[in-house]
N, C-alpha and C positions, 0 to 999 in steps of 0.2 A: 367429571365436569370439566376438568382442565383441558382434556383432549377435545371435548365437544366445543369448548370456547375457541380453541385454536382453529378447528375446522370451520366454524362460523366466520371467524376473522378472515381466513383464507378465501372463503367464498365471497365475502364482501369486497376484499381487495381485488379479487379477480374480475369482479363485475365493473370496476371503475376504469375509466380511460380518459387522457387529456393531453393538451399540447405542451406538457412539461418537457418532452424530449423533442428538440428540433432535429429529427432524425435525418441523417444523410439519406437523401431520397425524397424528401419533401418537395413537392412540385409536380410537374407533368410526369406521367408514367412513361418512362423511356429507358432503354437498356444501354445506350451508348454513353451516358453521362449521369453522374449523381449530382443533383442540384442541392446545395445546402443554403437554406435561407437564414437571414438574420446575422450575417457576418461574413468574414473572409472565408473562402472555401478551406476545408480541412486539407492538411498535408498528407493524410492517409491515402493509400492507393484506391481511391473511391470507385475506379472503373471496374474493380473486381466485384462480381455479383455475389456478395456475401453480407453478413450482418454487421452493420455499423450503426451505432446510436450516438447521440450527442445532445448538448445543451449549450445555449449561448450565454455569454457573460451577462447580458441584460436579463435573461430569464433567471439566472442565479441571483441577481440583485433583487428581483421581484419576489422570488418564491422560497429561497433557502436562507436560513440563518447561518451564514458562512463566515467563519473566522479563519479557517485554513483552506488551502487550495483543494485538498481532497474532499471537502464538503460538497464540491460541485458534482461529485459522483454519487451522492447519497441515494438518489431515487432511480438511477439507471438500472436496467434489468440485470439480475444475477450477480451484481457487484456488491462487495462489502469491504469497507476499510476499517481495520481494527484500531480506530482512534479512541483512546481511552479518556482523553481530556483535551481541552483546548491547548494547542501548542505541543501535542505529543510528537516528539522529534525522533524517537528511537524504536517505536514498536508499531507504527501505523502501517501494517502490511495490507496490501490489496489482495482480496480473494475474488475468484471468478467461478464460472460454472462448475469446473471439476478440479479446482485448486483451492485449498484452504488458506487460512490466515497464518499458517506456519511456513508457507512456500513463497517467499518473496521473489525468488529467482524465476518463477513461472509466469511472470508478467513483465511488461516493459512500459515505462513512463517517460515521455519526452516533453520538453518545452521548447517550442520553436526549433525542433530538430536536435536539441541538445539532450543527451541521455541523463535523466535524473534517477533511474533505477540503480540501486547500489548492488552491483553484481560481484562485489568482493566476497560475498557469502550468501547464504540462503537461510532465512529465518527472521525472527523478530528483531534481531540486532542489525539487520541489513535492509532497512526499509528505503523506499524512494525518498529523495531529498525534496519533500513537498515544500519546505520552507523557502526554496528558491523561486517560488511563484506565489504571489498574493492573489486573493480572490478579486481584488479591485482591478488588476491588470489583465484578467482573462477576457479575451474576445470570444472564444468558444473552446469547448473541449469535446473531443470525439473519441469513441472507443471502437476498435476493431476486435471482434470476438473470434478467437481461434487463430491457428497458425497458417492462414491461407494466403498470405502475401510473401512472396519470395524475397522481398526487400528487407525482411526482419529475421534475426537469428531465432534459434529454437526456444529462447526465453519468451517468445510470443505465444507459446502454446495456450496460455490462459486468455490473455487480452493484451492489446496495445492501446495505451492511453496517450492522446496527443493534445497537449495544451497549446493553443495559439494565443499569444499575448498581443496587446495593443501596439499598433504602429500608426500614428496619426496621419490624417490627410490635411489637417488644418490645426491651428492652435487649440489646445484643450488643456484643462487643468481640473484636478479632482482632489478633494479633501474629505476624509471620513474619520469619524470618531465613534467607537462602539464600546460597549461594556457588557458584562454578564455576571450573574450570581447564581449559585446553587446552594441549597440546604441539603447536606449529605448526612444520612443516618444509616449506620451499619455496625453491627456488634456494639461496642461501647463508644464508637466514634459518632459525634454529633456536632457538626460545625457548619459554618458558612464559608464557601470558597468562591472567590470572585476574581475578576481581572478586567483589563481594558486593552484596547488596540487603537492605534492611530496610524493613519497612512496619508500620504500626499503624492501626487504624480503630476507631471508636466510634460507635454509633448507638442511638437510643432513640425511643420513642413515648410521649407523655403526652397523653391526651385527643385533641384535634383537631390537636395539633402533633407532628411527627416531624422528626428531623434525622439527618444522617450526616456524619462527619468522617473523612477518609482522608489519611494522610501517608506518604511513602516517600522513600528515598534509594537511588540506584544509583551504585556506584563501579565502573567497568568499564575494564579494559585490553584493548584489541582487538589482533588481529594486524595486520601491515601489509596495506593493501588496494590499494596501487598500487606501481608499480615504475618507477624512472627508467630510460630506455632510449635507445639510439642505433642507428639503422639502419646496418648494415654499409656500405651504399652511400654514406652521408653522410660517411664518413671520408676524409681526404685522405692519400694515401700519402706517407710520409716520416718524419722523426724529430722533428718539431715536437711540443711539448707535454710534460707530465710523464709519463714512462713509468710505467704502472701494471699491476698484475696483479689478478686476482680477479673481473673481469667475467664474466658467465655468458652463453655463446652460446645462442641460441634462435631461434625462428621466430615471426613475428607471426601474428595470426589470418588474414591473407591469404597466409601462408607465405613471407614475405620474411625474410631473415636479419637478426638484430639482436643487440645486446649489452644485457643487463640489468645496469645499473651500481649499482643500489641499491634497497632497499626503503623505501617512503615511506608517509606517512599512517598511521603506527601511532598509534592514537587512545586517549587517556585521557579518558574523559568522566565527569563527576560531575553527576548529574541529581537535582534535588529536585522533588517533586510534592506538591501539597496540593489537596484537594477538600472543599468544604463545600456540603451540600444541606439545604434547609429546606423543609418542606411544611406547609401549613395547610389542613385540611379545613373549609372555610367551612360547608358542609353535607355530609351523607353522600354527595352526588353532585357536589359542586363543590370542586375542589382548586386552591389557589394554590401554586406552587412556585418556588423560586429556587435556582440552581446557580452556584457560583463555583469556577473551576479556575485553578490557578497552576502553572507549570512553569518551572524555571530550569536552565540547562545551562552548565557550564564545560567546554570541550573543548580539549585540546592535541594537536596532531598533529606527530610528529617523524619523522625519516628515519634510515636506516642505510646508509652507503656500503659497497658491496662492494669498491671499488677500494682498493688498497694501493700506496704508493710503495716505493722501494728499501729503506727502513728498516722496512717493514711497518706504517707508520702509515696509518690510514684517510684517504682523500683526500676533502675536502668543498669546499674553497675554491679549487681550481685552476680557472682559466677555460678551460684547454685541457689535455687529457690525450692520451696516446698508448697505444692498445691494439693490440697485435699488429701494429705497424708502420703504423698509421693514426692520424691526429690528429682529435680530436673536440672541439667546443666544448661546454663545460658552462655552462648558464644558471642563473640564480638560481632559476628555477621548477623545475629538476630535483630539487633537494633541499629546497625551501622548506618550513620548518615553518609552522604556523599556530596561532592561538589564536582561539577563539570564545566569546563571552559572549552568551547568549540568555536572555531573560525574556519569556514569553508569558502572557497572561491571557485567560480566557473567562468570559462571563456568560450565563446563560440564565434567562428568566422566562416562566412560562406560567400560564394560568388555564384549567382544563379541566373541563367537565361530562361525566361519564363514567358515567352510570347505566344505559346501554343502554335509554334511554327512546325515545320516538318520534323525538326530536331531541336529539342530543348535539353539543357544539361545543368548540372550543379556540382560544385566542389565544396565540401563542408568539413570542418574540423572542430573539435571541442575538447576541452580539458576540464576535469573536475578535480580539485585538489584539497586535501585535508591540511590546510596551512597550519592549524593548531587543533589538537584534539586530546584533551587531558581529562581523565576522570580520577578523582581522589577519594579514597576510603580509608577509615581507621582499621587497625587490626587489634585494637584493645577496646575494652568496654568504655564507651564515653556516653555522656548524657545528650549532647546536641552537636550540631555541625560547627560550633565555634570552639569546642574543646580540643586542644591539640594533643599530640602523642604519636605513638608509632602507627604507621600506616603504609599504604601502597598507592602507587600512581600508575595508571594505565595510559600509555602514550601511543597514539596511532598516527602521529605526524609522519608524513611521507607516503601514506596511503593515497591512492589516486586512480583515476581511469581517464583514458583519452580515446577518441574516435576519429577516424578519417574515412570519408566516403566520396566516391566519384560516381555520379548517377547520370544516366541519359535516357531520354524518352523519344522514340522515333514514331512519327505518325505519317506514313507514306500516303500521299493523296492521289496516287496514280499507280497503275500496274497491278499485278496479281495480289499485292499485299495491301491494296487500298482498303481502308476500313479497319486496319490493324492498329493497335497501340502496343509498341514493343518497349519494354523497360529492361535496361541492363545496368549493372553496377558492380563496383569493387568496394570492399569495406575492410577496415582494420579496427578491431576493438581490443584494447590492451588494459588490463586491470592489475594494479600493484598493491598488495596488502602488506602493511608493516605494523606490527604490534609488539610492544615490549612492556613488561611490568617491572617496576622498580620498587624497592623497599626503603622506607625512611625510618630510622630508629626513633625519632622524636618529633618529627615535623611533617605530618601528613598534609597539613593545610598549605604548605608553601614549598615543599621539596621540589627541586628541579632535576635532581639526579640521586643515585643511591645504588645499593646493592641489587644486582640483577636477580629477579625472581623467575621470569620466563621471557622467551622470545619466540615468536613465530612469524615467518615471512613467506611470501610466495607470489608468483606471477602467473597470469593466464593471458593468452593471446589468441584471438580468433581472426583469421583472414578468410574472406568470403568473396565468392563470385556468384552472381545470380543473373537470371534472365527470365522474363515473363512476357507472354504475348496474350493480349485480349483483343478479340475481334468479333464483329457483327456477322451473323449468318442469316441473311435476309432481314426482314423487319422485326421478327419476333424472337430471335435467338442471339445470345451472346455467350461466347466460350472464352475461358482463360486457362492457359497452361503455363506452368513455371517450374523452375528447378533452382535449387541453391546448393552450391558446393562449398564446403568449408574445410579448412585446415586449422585444427585447434592444438595449441601447445600449452603445457604447464611446465614451469621451470623455476629455478631459484628457491625452491622450498627448503626451509630449514626450521628446526625446532630445538629449543634449549630450555634448561631449568636453572635452578640456583647453584648447582654444583658443577655443571659441565664447563670445561675450559673453553670449548668451542661448540657452536651449534651442530646438531646432527643433520646432515643433508638428506633430502629426498631425491631420488632419481628423477630426471626430466623425462617427459614423454610427449608423444605427438600422435594425433588421430586425424583421420579423414572421414568426413560425413557428407551424406547426400540427403536432400529434402525435396521431393517432388510435390507440386501443388496442382490442383485442378478445380475449376468451377464452371458451372453452366447455368444460364438463366433462360427461362421461356416465358414470354409475355403471352399468357393465355388469351386475354382480351384486354380491353381498355382499362380494366380495373384490377385484374388479378395477374400476379407474377409468381412463378415457381422458381426456386433457386436451389442448387445443390453444390456443395463444396467439400473438398477433401484435401488433407495435407499432412505431411509428416514433419515432425519437429524433433530436433536433436538438441537437448538441453545439457550442455557439458558441465561437469562439476566446477564449482567455484573454488577459489584459492583457500577459503576457510574450510570448506568441506574436505579438501584434499590434505591440507597441511596443519590444521589446528588439532592438537592432541596433547598427550602427556608422556613424559619421559620417566621410566621406572628402571632402575639398575642399568642406566646407560643404554636403554632400548626404548623405542617408541612403541606404545602399547595400544593406542586407540585412534590411529590415523591410518588410512589406506590410500596411498598415492596411486593405486591401480583401480580406483572406482570407475565403473562404466558410466557412460553418459545415459541420461534418460532418453528413451526413444518413444515418441507418442504418435499414433495415427488418430487424427480427429476428423470427423465427418459431420455435416449437418444438412438437413433438408428443410427448406422454408417455403411457406405459402404466405403471400403478402398482398394485401389490398390497400389501395390508397385513394381516397376521395376527397371532395371539398370539405366534408364534415369531420374527417379524421382518418385513422388507419388502424389496421389489425395485422399482426404478424404472429404466425405459429411456426416454431422451429423445433424439429427433433434433432438431437445431437448424440453422438457416441464418441467416446475417447478411450483408447486402449494404450496404456503406458507400460512399457517394460523397463526394468532396472530403475524404478523410481528411487530417488535419494531421500532416505529418512534415517534419523537417529534411532537405533534400537539396541537391545542388549547384545553384547559380544563377550564370549568367554575367552580369557587370555591365560597366559602361563600362570601356574600356581593355583588354578581353580577360581580365580577372581573374575567377576563379571563387571564390565564397564559398558557405558553407553557410547556408541560410535556411529558415525554415518556409514550406512551400508546400502547396498542395492536391494530393493524389494522386487521380486520376480515379475509380478504383473498386477496392475490395477485396472479394472474395467468400470467405465461410467456410461450409463445410458440415461438420457434425460429428455425433457420437453420444456420449452420456454414459450410463454405467450406474452406479447407486448401489445398494448392497445392505447389509442388516444382518440378523443372526440372533442369538438368545439361546440359551444353554445348548447349545452345539454339542458333543455327546458327553460333555462333562465339566460337572458342575454349576458354575454361576457363570462359565463360559467363553463369551465372545461375540466376534464379529468384525464389523468394518465395512470396506467397501472401495468404491472407485470406479475407473472406467476412462473416460478421455476420449480421443476421436479428433477432431482438428480439421484439416481441409484448408483452409488460409487462404492465398489466392493473390491477388497484385496483377494485375488484369486490364486496367487502363487507367492510364496515367500519361504524359501528353504532355510534362511537364517533365523526365522522366528515363526515356526509353524502355528503357534497359537493365534496369530493374526489372520490366518487364511479364513475367508468367509466373513470377515468383519468389515465395518464401514471404514472408508478412508477418513483419517482424522480431519476435523474442521470442515467437512463438506456435509451440510444438512440435506435432508431429502427435500424439504420444502423451503422456499423463499418467496417473498412477495413484497411489492412496493406499491404505493398509491400516492398520488399528488393531485389534489383538487385546487384549482385556482379560479378566483372570481375577480374579474376586473369590473368592479361595481360602477365606477365612473372614470373619467380621465385622471382623477386624483387618487382614488382609493383602489388598492389591490389587496386581496386576502388569499392566504394559502393554508391548506391543511394537508399534511403528509403523514403517511404511515409506513412502517417497516416491520416485516415479520421474518423471523428465521426459526427453523425447527430444531429439533434435538440434534446434538452433535457430541462427538467424543474427541479427546485430545490424544489418546493412546492408540497404538496400532492394534492392540488386542481388545479394545473397547472395555477396558477394566475400570473405567471411571464413569459409572452410570449417574452419579450425583452431580449434575451440572450446576446446581444452585449452591455453590460453595467456592471458597477461594481455591484457585488452581483448576476449577471446573470450567466447562463451556456449556452455557445454558441456552435454551430457546428464549425467544423474546417477541413481544409485540409492543411497539412504542409509537407514539404519535407526536408530531411536531406542528406548530402553528406559527404563522407570520402575518402581520398586518402592516402595510406600507402606505404612507401618504406623501404625495408629491405636492408641495405648496405652490411651486412655480417651476419654470424651466431649470432653475439652479438649485433649489433647496428641496430636500426630501428627508423623511424620517421613518423609522420602522421600529416596531416592538415585536417580540416573538417569544415562544416557549418551546424548547426542545424537551422531549420525554414528558409530555403533558401529563400522562398517566403515572408518572413517578415510578417506573418499573426499575427494580434492581436486577441487573442481568450481568453476565460474566463472559469473558473470554480469557480465562486464567486470572486476569485482573478484573475488578469491577469497572463497568462503564459509568459515566456521569448519570446522576439522577436528575430530577426536574431542574431545568436551568432556564432562567429568564434572561433575555437579551434585549438590548436597545441600541439604536444607532442614529446618527444624524450625518447627512452627506451634502456636500456642495459641489456642483459641477459647473464649469465654465462652458 
């Protein structure tokens, strides 16, 4: 019955279509320019005949219960953000057609040209810095699918997300206050978790000057996202340990019996955001702009023990307990609370000539800095986050990345190159990773220094030169050819532990890479267009993948500074029709990735097996994506949008882990679907109903975790969201909504939120 239910759900989702996506391309059918309605044009290279989808800030406000900027992507085709709760700041990875939620370095996220993707590493701990954009300041967000633009490095293999934030043309001001609440029930956890968010913004333009100021605060209580556990087989038969009751029997993702002894990582996060943008129109065609962003986060994570002693008292500090006649050791890490203090800043500076003359150009630079980044955890058994004692402090201060880009666009209006659009550019992308762990003998809550536990540092530097030419061939054809040349360097890598007098260095290295691109579009008639694109992407290893490891007997055992770069060939073929009533796009895609970077078992000296990042020989993905939208479907003001994605992603070669060959790529489901129905009943009332579906997935390379409906598992899901908005007048509006209306419990290692009610009120000048 379950599979039949999902098939019916997919069929229903596939049949729906709506104006939820303001797709780049909306407007008259033509090949020379992509017209984007509803806001400032995207900064993506829209003249490339390939797949771009988008949504405006006004549409987000009408249709989506958005607390975080990544919520704007919720219903776009083939995308999924692993957002576990409101304000999830460290695990919200973006997944795309052929990349799962464990591959953060296989996509790029920008805001006004400033890199938000955290390319210090790859994985759940290195997510885009979504907090540097608030939903209220979004003017539009667009997504380029695949590595088809020479202007972006190989991390674009999955998708490029481009947030365009507001820059006023006249005085405007906005204030918004919103709140949410969810009742969460799982295992023995049964509680209400809520939060609120307030934001205010002000902008104006006077003569050649314009500015924008945006501030916000989020105060969020999240449900527990992890669970302390003990394998049944790890228990020692007998009567040793404190007898306890309350542990919950369950099965692991690999279907082994275990006890769940408590809920952990219940997060209270308070996030402050500030953004200042200043622009000066030096001439009508030359603009200088500066952006400063600041984000601060205070987060506390606490635990709840399910275990009770004979008196009914919760058990937290017993080092050994007895469950059902078996003794189990309880470690400090099982219930360890934590405190995080993060303060990050970004700067962006650009000088841009944008007159659509024969030659336009831009110089842009950005810096993202971990001004403060501390995470504190105890190393002794404590009851709560206020109990002091021995502990550790992880300090990532000094980590940062910076970018520099020189871009030019040449549009000759005469001669043999008339009709061509030639893009050229030079880029420099530098990432600096700094991480040290310190031990405190008695004060984990306040220690600023202490005995060294570990250190790992490293740098990567990518220097790029690219060129791309897009030209019309008659009235019906447009072709694009491009190439990207890169020099990548890794240097300054070092690793240390608690006993080494000096860190062990890694050798530096340098590589040269080439990435050709090509695309072709044919306007078959006034309504139909065929598009074909292909491109190579070289995704170089990040500093964490290269240099993060372990030292045993004065030797590094699980880091490989000689990791190869991922090399992907991606191709797509699309048929697209666009009319007054809506649009339909069908895209077949294929991606072949060699030397994919994944953590997998590695045998080391002494017969020990550890997990380390290694190259997977080959992963092949074939798929089909459909996206449709329609206006005024039967009822005036009623529109639908929907997408359906099929991806067959298989590991075909892996000499380092043969058991994975023939298995599904982790975190890439075969089926995904989205639906968003919007009804503008009157000028005042707007209602929206959305649906999101994802099929079965695995987390392991050998697919040895078939039980997705468990802690550490990855489940399928079908959830629905609803929103109702009322505009009182030009200035005042309010909205109520429900996310996960059907109260589905679903997992991506951690549990997602259950049914959540939201409400908001907004004032606009």
